[in-house]
A tleap script that builds the chain and sets N, CA, C and O, in Angstrom:
source leaprc.protein.ff14SB
mol = sequence {
  NMET LEU GLU ILE GLN LYS ARG ASP GLN MET
  ILE LYS LYS LEU SER ALA ASP LEU LYS LYS
  GLU ARG ASP ASP ALA LYS LYS LYS ASP SER
  SER LEU GLN LYS TYR GLU ALA PHE TYR ARG
  GLU VAL LYS ALA ARG SER ALA GLU LYS ALA
  ARG GLN ARG GLN GLN ALA GLN GLU GLN GLN
  GLN LYS LYS GLN GLN GLN GLN LEU GLN GLN
  LYS ARG SER ASN HIE CPHE
}
set mol.1.N position { -41.667 -1.351 38.259 }
set mol.1.CA position { -41.651 -2.368 37.221 }
set mol.1.C position { -41.451 -1.740 35.838 }
set mol.1.O position { -40.661 -2.229 35.030 }
set mol.2.N position { -42.165 -0.672 35.586 }
set mol.2.CA position { -42.063 0.030 34.307 }
set mol.2.C position { -40.664 0.629 34.128 }
set mol.2.O position { -40.107 0.638 33.031 }
set mol.3.N position { -40.129 1.116 35.217 }
set mol.3.CA position { -38.774 1.703 35.202 }
set mol.3.C position { -37.731 0.640 34.833 }
set mol.3.O position { -36.801 0.916 34.074 }
set mol.4.N position { -37.887 -0.547 35.361 }
set mol.4.CA position { -36.961 -1.646 35.078 }
set mol.4.C position { -37.045 -2.046 33.608 }
set mol.4.O position { -36.023 -2.318 32.979 }
set mol.5.N position { -38.242 -2.082 33.065 }
set mol.5.CA position { -38.421 -2.412 31.649 }
set mol.5.C position { -37.759 -1.355 30.760 }
set mol.5.O position { -37.126 -1.693 29.760 }
set mol.6.N position { -37.904 -0.094 31.121 }
set mol.6.CA position { -37.277 0.990 30.359 }
set mol.6.C position { -35.759 0.861 30.398 }
set mol.6.O position { -35.084 1.058 29.388 }
set mol.7.N position { -35.231 0.531 31.569 }
set mol.7.CA position { -33.779 0.351 31.684 }
set mol.7.C position { -33.317 -0.830 30.846 }
set mol.7.O position { -32.307 -0.750 30.147 }
set mol.8.N position { -34.062 -1.925 30.921 }
set mol.8.CA position { -33.711 -3.114 30.128 }
set mol.8.C position { -33.721 -2.793 28.635 }
set mol.8.O position { -32.827 -3.209 27.898 }
set mol.9.N position { -34.729 -2.058 28.200 }
set mol.9.CA position { -34.807 -1.673 26.794 }
set mol.9.C position { -33.626 -0.780 26.412 }
set mol.9.O position { -33.037 -0.932 25.341 }
set mol.10.N position { -33.293 0.149 27.301 }
set mol.10.CA position { -32.167 1.050 27.053 }
set mol.10.C position { -30.866 0.265 26.976 }
set mol.10.O position { -30.025 0.523 26.115 }
set mol.11.N position { -30.705 -0.697 27.881 }
set mol.11.CA position { -29.504 -1.534 27.884 }
set mol.11.C position { -29.425 -2.339 26.590 }
set mol.11.O position { -28.359 -2.430 25.982 }
set mol.12.N position { -30.541 -2.921 26.166 }
set mol.12.CA position { -30.563 -3.689 24.919 }
set mol.12.C position { -30.226 -2.800 23.727 }
set mol.12.O position { -29.460 -3.189 22.845 }
set mol.13.N position { -30.806 -1.602 23.710 }
set mol.13.CA position { -30.546 -0.661 22.611 }
set mol.13.C position { -29.074 -0.261 22.592 }
set mol.13.O position { -28.439 -0.264 21.537 }
set mol.14.N position { -28.541 0.079 23.744 }
set mol.14.CA position { -27.135 0.462 23.821 }
set mol.14.C position { -26.217 -0.696 23.459 }
set mol.14.O position { -25.192 -0.498 22.806 }
set mol.15.N position { -26.576 -1.894 23.877 }
set mol.15.CA position { -25.780 -3.080 23.523 }
set mol.15.C position { -25.798 -3.305 22.015 }
set mol.15.O position { -24.767 -3.603 21.412 }
set mol.16.N position { -26.974 -3.160 21.410 }
set mol.16.CA position { -27.081 -3.321 19.957 }
set mol.16.C position { -26.282 -2.237 19.231 }
set mol.16.O position { -25.602 -2.514 18.244 }
set mol.17.N position { -26.371 -0.999 19.729 }
set mol.17.CA position { -25.605 0.096 19.121 }
set mol.17.C position { -24.101 -0.154 19.225 }
set mol.17.O position { -23.354 0.082 18.277 }
set mol.18.N position { -23.677 -0.630 20.376 }
set mol.18.CA position { -22.259 -0.920 20.584 }
set mol.18.C position { -21.794 -2.032 19.648 }
set mol.18.O position { -20.715 -1.945 19.062 }
set mol.19.N position { -22.611 -3.077 19.511 }
set mol.19.CA position { -22.265 -4.179 18.605 }
set mol.19.C position { -22.151 -3.673 17.178 }
set mol.19.O position { -21.232 -4.046 16.448 }
set mol.20.N position { -23.094 -2.818 16.783 }
set mol.20.CA position { -23.063 -2.258 15.426 }
set mol.20.C position { -21.804 -1.407 15.222 }
set mol.20.O position { -21.164 -1.488 14.174 }
set mol.21.N position { -21.455 -0.604 16.209 }
set mol.21.CA position { -20.244 0.230 16.122 }
set mol.21.C position { -18.989 -0.641 16.003 }
set mol.21.O position { -18.086 -0.347 15.219 }
set mol.22.N position { -18.952 -1.705 16.786 }
set mol.22.CA position { -17.790 -2.609 16.720 }
set mol.22.C position { -17.701 -3.280 15.357 }
set mol.22.O position { -16.614 -3.400 14.793 }
set mol.23.N position { -18.839 -3.718 14.825 }
set mol.23.CA position { -18.845 -4.343 13.501 }
set mol.23.C position { -18.386 -3.354 12.435 }
set mol.23.O position { -17.607 -3.700 11.547 }
set mol.24.N position { -18.878 -2.122 12.533 }
set mol.24.CA position { -18.454 -1.091 11.583 }
set mol.24.C position { -16.948 -0.830 11.689 }
set mol.24.O position { -16.267 -0.668 10.677 }
set mol.25.N position { -16.443 -0.791 12.911 }
set mol.25.CA position { -15.015 -0.567 13.128 }
set mol.25.C position { -14.195 -1.711 12.529 }
set mol.25.O position { -13.140 -1.477 11.938 }
set mol.26.N position { -14.679 -2.947 12.682 }
set mol.26.CA position { -13.977 -4.097 12.106 }
set mol.26.C position { -13.940 -4.001 10.586 }
set mol.26.O position { -12.915 -4.279 9.962 }
set mol.27.N position { -15.070 -3.602 9.992 }
set mol.27.CA position { -15.122 -3.457 8.535 }
set mol.27.C position { -14.153 -2.381 8.068 }
set mol.27.O position { -13.455 -2.553 7.069 }
set mol.28.N position { -14.113 -1.274 8.796 }
set mol.28.CA position { -13.202 -0.191 8.430 }
set mol.28.C position { -11.755 -0.634 8.586 }
set mol.28.O position { -10.915 -0.330 7.739 }
set mol.29.N position { -11.460 -1.355 9.672 }
set mol.29.CA position { -10.104 -1.861 9.883 }
set mol.29.C position { -9.705 -2.809 8.760 }
set mol.29.O position { -8.586 -2.750 8.251 }
set mol.30.N position { -10.624 -3.672 8.385 }
set mol.30.CA position { -10.354 -4.614 7.303 }
set mol.30.C position { -10.089 -3.881 5.997 }
set mol.30.O position { -9.156 -4.213 5.267 }
set mol.31.N position { -10.908 -2.891 5.709 }
set mol.31.CA position { -10.728 -2.102 4.484 }
set mol.31.C position { -9.398 -1.364 4.514 }
set mol.31.O position { -8.692 -1.297 3.509 }
set mol.32.N position { -9.068 -0.820 5.657 }
set mol.32.CA position { -7.805 -0.101 5.792 }
set mol.32.C position { -6.616 -1.040 5.602 }
set mol.32.O position { -5.636 -0.678 4.951 }
set mol.33.N position { -6.701 -2.224 6.159 }
set mol.33.CA position { -5.613 -3.190 5.999 }
set mol.33.C position { -5.454 -3.600 4.536 }
set mol.33.O position { -4.332 -3.741 4.048 }
set mol.34.N position { -6.568 -3.790 3.840 }
set mol.34.CA position { -6.503 -4.132 2.421 }
set mol.34.C position { -5.865 -2.999 1.631 }
set mol.34.O position { -5.035 -3.235 0.753 }
set mol.35.N position { -6.258 -1.766 1.946 }
set mol.35.CA position { -5.691 -0.611 1.259 }
set mol.35.C position { -4.195 -0.505 1.528 }
set mol.35.O position { -3.412 -0.254 0.611 }
set mol.36.N position { -3.800 -0.694 2.779 }
set mol.36.CA position { -2.383 -0.602 3.121 }
set mol.36.C position { -1.573 -1.674 2.399 }
set mol.36.O position { -0.471 -1.401 1.923 }
set mol.37.N position { -2.102 -2.877 2.314 }
set mol.37.CA position { -1.412 -3.959 1.606 }
set mol.37.C position { -1.285 -3.617 0.125 }
set mol.37.O position { -0.233 -3.829 -0.479 }
set mol.38.N position { -2.351 -3.091 -0.451 }
set mol.38.CA position { -2.323 -2.688 -1.860 }
set mol.38.C position { -1.289 -1.581 -2.069 }
set mol.38.O position { -0.522 -1.616 -3.031 }
set mol.39.N position { -1.270 -0.601 -1.164 }
set mol.39.CA position { -0.336 0.511 -1.267 }
set mol.39.C position { 1.106 0.011 -1.198 }
set mol.39.O position { 1.953 0.453 -1.975 }
set mol.40.N position { 1.392 -0.913 -0.266 }
set mol.40.CA position { 2.742 -1.459 -0.150 }
set mol.40.C position { 3.135 -2.195 -1.425 }
set mol.40.O position { 4.274 -2.092 -1.881 }
set mol.41.N position { 2.187 -2.938 -2.001 }
set mol.41.CA position { 2.475 -3.681 -3.228 }
set mol.41.C position { 2.780 -2.725 -4.387 }
set mol.41.O position { 3.729 -2.933 -5.142 }
set mol.42.N position { 1.970 -1.688 -4.514 }
set mol.42.CA position { 2.188 -0.705 -5.580 }
set mol.42.C position { 3.532 -0.004 -5.383 }
set mol.42.O position { 4.279 0.211 -6.338 }
set mol.43.N position { 3.823 0.341 -4.150 }
set mol.43.CA position { 5.086 1.011 -3.838 }
set mol.43.C position { 6.275 0.111 -4.171 }
set mol.43.O position { 7.276 0.578 -4.716 }
set mol.44.N position { 6.166 -1.178 -3.844 }
set mol.44.CA position { 7.247 -2.130 -4.138 }
set mol.44.C position { 7.428 -2.287 -5.647 }
set mol.44.O position { 8.554 -2.320 -6.144 }
set mol.45.N position { 6.316 -2.383 -6.369 }
set mol.45.CA position { 6.413 -2.500 -7.834 }
set mol.45.C position { 7.056 -1.255 -8.434 }
set mol.45.O position { 7.887 -1.346 -9.338 }
set mol.46.N position { 6.670 -0.110 -7.928 }
set mol.46.CA position { 7.218 1.147 -8.416 }
set mol.46.C position { 8.726 1.213 -8.159 }
set mol.46.O position { 9.490 1.642 -9.023 }
set mol.47.N position { 9.139 0.794 -6.985 }
set mol.47.CA position { 10.566 0.786 -6.654 }
set mol.47.C position { 11.322 -0.180 -7.559 }
set mol.47.O position { 12.432 0.122 -7.998 }
set mol.48.N position { 10.734 -1.327 -7.838 }
set mol.48.CA position { 11.375 -2.304 -8.723 }
set mol.48.C position { 11.518 -1.746 -10.142 }
set mol.48.O position { 12.561 -1.912 -10.775 }
set mol.49.N position { 10.487 -1.096 -10.630 }
set mol.49.CA position { 10.556 -0.499 -11.968 }
set mol.49.C position { 11.610 0.598 -12.016 }
set mol.49.O position { 12.339 0.715 -13.001 }
set mol.50.N position { 11.695 1.396 -10.969 }
set mol.50.CA position { 12.706 2.454 -10.907 }
set mol.50.C position { 14.102 1.838 -10.911 }
set mol.50.O position { 15.003 2.345 -11.579 }
set mol.51.N position { 14.285 0.742 -10.165 }
set mol.51.CA position { 15.572 0.055 -10.131 }
set mol.51.C position { 15.928 -0.495 -11.515 }
set mol.51.O position { 17.077 -0.404 -11.946 }
set mol.52.N position { 14.950 -1.058 -12.200 }
set mol.52.CA position { 15.191 -1.590 -13.537 }
set mol.52.C position { 15.553 -0.473 -14.518 }
set mol.52.O position { 16.447 -0.632 -15.348 }
set mol.53.N position { 14.848 0.660 -14.413 }
set mol.53.CA position { 15.171 1.797 -15.279 }
set mol.53.C position { 16.591 2.296 -15.019 }
set mol.53.O position { 17.321 2.631 -15.952 }
set mol.54.N position { 16.969 2.341 -13.751 }
set mol.54.CA position { 18.309 2.793 -13.376 }
set mol.54.C position { 19.365 1.852 -13.955 }
set mol.54.O position { 20.375 2.301 -14.497 }
set mol.55.N position { 19.125 0.551 -13.837 }
set mol.55.CA position { 20.074 -0.426 -14.380 }
set mol.55.C position { 20.175 -0.300 -15.895 }
set mol.55.O position { 21.272 -0.346 -16.451 }
set mol.56.N position { 19.049 -0.142 -16.557 }
set mol.56.CA position { 19.054 -0.007 -18.015 }
set mol.56.C position { 19.811 1.248 -18.422 }
set mol.56.O position { 20.564 1.239 -19.396 }
set mol.57.N position { 19.613 2.311 -17.685 }
set mol.57.CA position { 20.305 3.561 -17.995 }
set mol.57.C position { 21.813 3.401 -17.797 }
set mol.57.O position { 22.607 3.875 -18.610 }
set mol.58.N position { 22.197 2.736 -16.720 }
set mol.58.CA position { 23.618 2.510 -16.460 }
set mol.58.C position { 24.235 1.642 -17.558 }
set mol.58.O position { 25.350 1.911 -18.005 }
set mol.59.N position { 23.523 0.609 -17.992 }
set mol.59.CA position { 24.029 -0.251 -19.061 }
set mol.59.C position { 24.172 0.536 -20.364 }
set mol.59.O position { 25.138 0.354 -21.105 }
set mol.60.N position { 23.215 1.400 -20.632 }
set mol.60.CA position { 23.265 2.220 -21.838 }
set mol.60.C position { 24.476 3.150 -21.789 }
set mol.60.O position { 25.168 3.333 -22.791 }
set mol.61.N position { 24.724 3.726 -20.632 }
set mol.61.CA position { 25.875 4.617 -20.489 }
set mol.61.C position { 27.178 3.854 -20.667 }
set mol.61.O position { 28.104 4.358 -21.303 }
set mol.62.N position { 27.266 2.641 -20.114 }
set mol.62.CA position { 28.464 1.821 -20.283 }
set mol.62.C position { 28.686 1.499 -21.755 }
set mol.62.O position { 29.808 1.558 -22.257 }
set mol.63.N position { 27.607 1.162 -22.428 }
set mol.63.CA position { 27.689 0.827 -23.847 }
set mol.63.C position { 28.213 2.024 -24.638 }
set mol.63.O position { 29.080 1.883 -25.499 }
set mol.64.N position { 27.680 3.187 -24.335 }
set mol.64.CA position { 28.105 4.394 -25.036 }
set mol.64.C position { 29.579 4.691 -24.759 }
set mol.64.O position { 30.309 5.097 -25.663 }
set mol.65.N position { 30.018 4.493 -23.523 }
set mol.65.CA position { 31.420 4.732 -23.188 }
set mol.65.C position { 32.324 3.745 -23.914 }
set mol.65.O position { 33.395 4.118 -24.393 }
set mol.66.N position { 31.903 2.497 -23.999 }
set mol.66.CA position { 32.702 1.491 -24.701 }
set mol.66.C position { 32.797 1.816 -26.186 }
set mol.66.O position { 33.860 1.677 -26.791 }
set mol.67.N position { 31.688 2.249 -26.768 }
set mol.67.CA position { 31.699 2.605 -28.181 }
set mol.67.C position { 32.610 3.804 -28.430 }
set mol.67.O position { 33.338 3.854 -29.422 }
set mol.68.N position { 32.557 4.761 -27.517 }
set mol.68.CA position { 33.403 5.941 -27.642 }
set mol.68.C position { 34.870 5.557 -27.523 }
set mol.68.O position { 35.704 6.068 -28.271 }
set mol.69.N position { 35.200 4.657 -26.586 }
set mol.69.CA position { 36.586 4.210 -26.427 }
set mol.69.C position { 37.032 3.444 -27.666 }
set mol.69.O position { 38.180 3.583 -28.088 }
set mol.70.N position { 36.167 2.651 -28.248 }
set mol.70.CA position { 36.528 1.903 -29.451 }
set mol.70.C position { 36.801 2.857 -30.611 }
set mol.70.O position { 37.734 2.654 -31.389 }
set mol.71.N position { 35.991 3.882 -30.716 }
set mol.71.CA position { 36.192 4.865 -31.781 }
set mol.71.C position { 37.549 5.580 -31.596 }
set mol.71.O position { 38.285 5.811 -32.555 }
set mol.72.N position { 37.842 5.913 -30.358 }
set mol.72.CA position { 39.107 6.599 -30.071 }
set mol.72.C position { 40.301 5.688 -30.374 }
set mol.72.O position { 41.301 6.126 -30.942 }
set mol.73.N position { 40.180 4.413 -29.986 }
set mol.73.CA position { 41.303 3.494 -30.206 }
set mol.73.C position { 41.451 3.169 -31.702 }
set mol.73.O position { 42.557 2.882 -32.160 }
set mol.74.N position { 40.371 3.211 -32.453 }
set mol.74.CA position { 40.437 2.959 -33.899 }
set mol.74.C position { 41.096 4.127 -34.642 }
set mol.74.O position { 41.699 3.922 -35.696 }
set mol.75.N position { 40.991 5.322 -34.120 }
set mol.75.CA position { 41.589 6.488 -34.767 }
set mol.75.C position { 43.092 6.535 -34.584 }
set mol.75.O position { 43.786 7.176 -35.373 }
set mol.76.N position { 43.611 5.873 -33.567 }
set mol.76.CA position { 45.054 5.921 -33.317 }
set mol.76.C position { 45.724 4.764 -33.894 }
set mol.76.O position { 46.943 4.636 -33.781 }
savepdb mol mol.pdb
quit
């Protein structure tokens, strides 16, 4: 009888430990998913800013080339 009670207690303890481990794993998974979503958002924003900088630089270069061509055509 005492042996059965000890086993039951051990089973309850192990079940509680397992439940706690699963809950902890869920919390970690949730935190990881939030971090990954944040990382993707930051990465996307960074890529968009880089694209905008590239476009601005290209427009600036075009402007400079047009001004240079105008200066050349005005001299002739």
